[in-house]
C-alpha positions in Angstrom: 0.8 -11.3 -13.6 -0.8 -8.1 -13.4 1.2 -6.4 -10.9 -1.7 -4.0 -9.9 -1.7 -3.0 -6.4 -4.7 -3.0 -4.0 -5.4 -1.6 -0.3 -7.8 -3.5 1.4 -9.1 -1.7 5.1 -9.9 -5.1 7.0 -11.6 -6.1 10.1 -10.4 -7.5 13.3 -11.8 -11.2 12.0 -9.8 -10.7 8.6 -6.7 -10.1 10.4 -7.3 -13.2 12.4 -8.0 -15.7 9.4 -4.9 -13.9 7.7 -2.5 -14.5 10.9 -4.1 -17.9 11.6 -4.2 -19.2 7.7 -1.8 -22.0 7.1 1.0 -21.0 4.8 1.0 -18.9 1.7 -1.6 -20.4 0.2 -3.9 -20.2 3.4 -2.9 -16.4 3.1 -3.7 -16.2 -0.4 -7.2 -17.9 0.1 -8.2 -15.1 2.8 -6.9 -12.6 0.4 -9.1 -14.1 -2.1 -12.5 -14.0 0.1 -11.4 -10.7 1.2 -11.2 -9.5 -2.8 -14.4 -10.8 -3.5 -16.4 -8.9 -1.1 -14.8 -5.7 -2.7 -16.4 -3.6 0.1 -17.0 0.0 -1.6 -15.2 2.1 0.6 -12.4 0.1 1.9 -10.8 -0.7 -1.2 -8.3 1.6 -3.0 -6.6 0.6 -6.0 -3.3 2.2 -7.1 -2.5 0.0 -10.2 1.1 0.1 -11.2 1.9 3.2 -9.4 2.6 1.5 -6.0 5.9 1.1 -7.4 6.1 5.0 -7.6 4.2 5.5 -4.6 6.2 3.7 -2.6 9.5 5.3 -3.7 8.3 8.7 -3.1 6.8 7.9 0.3 10.4 6.6 1.5 14.1 7.4 0.0 13.5 6.5 -3.6 14.4 3.2 -3.1 12.3 -0.1 -3.6 12.3 -2.0 -0.6 10.7 -3.5 2.3 12.7 -1.4 5.2 13.4 2.0 3.4 12.5 5.3 4.5 10.8 6.8 7.2 8.2 6.0 9.5 5.0 6.0 9.3 5.1 7.1 5.3 7.1 4.0 4.7 4.2 1.6 6.2 1.8 2.6 3.1 3.0 0.1 0.2 5.9 -2.3 1.2 6.8 -1.5 5.0 4.1 -3.2 6.7 4.5 -6.5 8.4 4.7 -9.2 5.3 2.3 -11.7 5.7 3.3 -13.5 2.6 6.6 -15.4 2.5 6.9 -16.6 -1.1 7.9 -15.0 -4.6 4.3 -14.6 -6.2 2.8 -11.8 -4.2 3.5 -9.2 -1.8 0.9 -8.9 1.0 1.4 -6.1 3.7 0.0 -5.1 7.1 -0.5 -1.9 8.7 -2.1 -3.0 11.9 -4.8 -0.7 13.2 -2.3 1.4 16.0 0.0 2.4 12.9 -3.1 3.2 10.4 -3.8 6.1 13.0 -0.4 7.5 12.5 0.2 6.8 9.2 -3.3 8.4 8.1 -2.4 11.6 9.6 0.8 11.8 7.7 -0.9 10.7 4.6 -3.2 13.5 4.8 -0.1 15.7 4.5 1.1 14.7 1.5 0.8 17.4 -1.0 1.1 17.4 -4.9 4.0 19.5 -4.6 5.7 16.9 -1.8 4.9 14.0 -4.3 6.7 15.6 -7.5 9.8 17.0 -5.2 10.3 13.1 -4.6 9.1 12.2 -7.8 11.6 13.8 -9.8 14.7 12.9 -6.9 13.7 9.1 -7.6 17.0 7.2 -8.8 18.2 6.2 -12.1 16.9 2.2 -11.0 13.2 3.6 -11.1 11.8 1.6 -14.0 10.0 4.5 -15.9 11.4 7.4 -17.4 10.7 10.0 -15.6 7.9 12.7 -17.0 5.1 14.9 -16.4 2.7 12.1 -17.3 4.2 9.6 -15.0 4.4 12.1 -12.5 0.5 12.8 -12.8 -0.2 8.8 -13.0 1.4 8.6 -9.9 -0.8 11.2 -7.6 -3.9 10.1 -9.4 -3.4 6.6 -8.2 -2.0 7.9 -4.6 -5.2 10.3 -4.1 -7.2 7.4 -2.5 -4.8 6.7 0.0 -5.1 9.0 2.5 -9.3 8.7 2.5 -9.2 4.6 2.7 -6.6 5.3 5.8 -8.9 7.9 7.2 -11.8 5.7 7.0 -9.9 2.7 8.3 -8.6 4.9 11.2 -12.3 5.8 11.8 -13.8 2.4 11.7 -10.9 0.6 13.5 -9.8 -1.6 10.7 -6.1 -2.4 9.6 -5.3 -2.3 6.3 -3.3 -4.5 3.8 -1.4 -3.8 0.6 -1.7 -6.6 -1.9 0.1 -7.1 -5.2 0.8 -10.3 -7.6 4.6 -10.4 -9.0 
């Protein structure tokens, strides 16, 4: 599996389909339908940088509940829609998207660098300037995606296969 993260700004109809899906298999089918549409302006890839992004936006750990709101919602801290081990599918509903969009707009390269250099030893990559730049580059599209979702009344899901 590739472990490449992708955020999708989804409609109310997509959210209903996800919530009504029969189990993990049904959720994956819904995600695949959303992926096939790949709506320009409503998708943001984070590649494998999602791990470092989550750590930098939270307390440096890789977990579902760690860190402070609202930044912890960006990657792993949303509502978990997949219960098995093959995927992570985390939902941020529109009410939280509004708050998170504002917080993400305040994240600067300096903030990210400070958090990055303070990551704990369990971070799986060697901490170096190139990895920090990779992390920032993949993060940089998220504030725009969340702002667009806020403006259009959409929810956001983060997806990654494991």
